[in-house]
N, C-alpha and C positions, 0 to 999 in steps of 0.2 A: 460592816467590815469585811472584806475579803479575807477569806483563809487560805494559806499557802502550804504546801510540802516541799520541803528541799532533799533532793536525792544527792549521795555523794559516793561516788566511786572512789575509795579512799586509798591515797598516796602521797608522795611529794608532789607528784603531778596528779592533780585531782581531777575527775569530772564531776560537773556540777550540772543540775538541772532543776528548774523551778516549776511546780506545779501550781495551777489555780483551783480552786474547788469545783468549779462549774465549768470553767473554760478550758482546762486541760495544760498542756504544756505551754510554759510562758516564754523561756528562754534556756540555752543550754551553753555550756563552755567547758574548754579544758584548761587548768591553769597549772603553771609548773611553779610551785612556791619555793624550791630551791634548798630549805631546810625546814626543820621542825618549829625552829622559832618565828621564823617568818609565816608558816602555816598557821601557828598559834594566834598571830598578831592580825592575819586576815580573816580568820573565821572569827574573831571577836568583833571584827568592823562589819563583814558580812551579815553576821545573824543580827547584828544592831540594827542594821539599815533595813532590813525585811520586816516589815511591819505586818501584823497578822500571820507571821509563822508560827504555825501549830505543830507541825511535825518536821522530823528530819530522819530519813531511811539512809544508813550508811552499808554499803558494802565492806566488809574488811574489820578488822580487830587491831588490838594492840595499843601502844602507845599514841599512835594516830588517832585512832579512834576515842580513846580518852580524851583529846584535846576538844572535840566536837562535842562528846557529851558533857564536859564539866561546863561549856559554854552553854549548852541548851537548858541543862539543869538550873544554872543561875537564873534564866528567863523563863522558867515554867515550861519548856517546850518538850515534848513527848519525843523519845528516840526509840528506832527500832534498827538493830544491827541484824544484818542478814548475810547470807553466803551467795556466790554466783549460784548453787545449787537449785537453790529456792526459787529465784526469779526466773532463772533459765527452764526449769521444769514448768512454771507456769506459764511462760511466754512463748517457748521456742518447741517445734516439734522434736522428738526423739532424734530423727534422721539428722538434725542440725545439730545435736549435743554429742556425737559420737566423739569427736576430739575438740581439743581447747580452740584449736585453730577455726573449725568449723563453726563453733558455736560463738566466736569473734566474728567471723563473716557473716553469720546469721544474725547477730545483735545490731551489725552495722546495717543490714538490709531493714529490718524492722525498726529500728530508729529512724530512718529515713521516711519510712512510710508513716509514723508517728508525728514527725514534724510536718510531713506535706497536711496530714489530718488536722494538725492543730490549728492552721490558718493564720496563728499569730506568729510563732517562731520563725525566724528567718530560715531560709534554705541555705544549708552549706555548700561552699565550694570544695571543702574536704571536710571530714568528720573524723576526729580522732576516736579509738576505740573507748578510750576512757569517758569522752562525753556521751559517745553511743550507748555506752553500759549505763551510765548514769540517767538516761532518758528511760531506758528499761527499767532500771532501778525504781524509780520515779512513778513510771506506770505501774509496776506491780505493787509498791506502795500505795497509789491510790485506791486498787483493790482492797488491799489488807485493812485500809481505815474505813473502807465504806463509802468513797467518794465515787466509785465506779464500780457496779454491778459485775461486770464481765468484761472482757476485752471485745472491743467493739469489732462487727463483722469486716469492716475496712481492713481491719489489720490481720484478720485469719486469712492465709494465703500459703 
């Protein structure tokens, strides 16, 4: 069975990215749930339909993170919670991290390269910052769980 990692840029508007253990990025999206109640129902359904999901990596905390953590715990899925500082430091050059605006722009550019490199995820016509950040949170997560030993050379620019 294939193993998967789901990356979550937390919020009512949530960025999501799914990585497969050997093939990398499978899909990404931005979803506006509108309320924490709708988010709770959606998390239950999403986690339930992702067979082989072993890891969830969440950027953010608080009550919305608790929704993801409780659902994952019920299903025996490992959860890592991180902050933007951790994955940005690992993936973005210091010159790109000077301000939040520069970091978001750098994340967009790197996420587009990850999509291109994946060969499986569809190329975006537009890419919301929460989806772009979810892609990078997931990329960082694959290195943290040992699926990827280092950032591929094609992503180092």
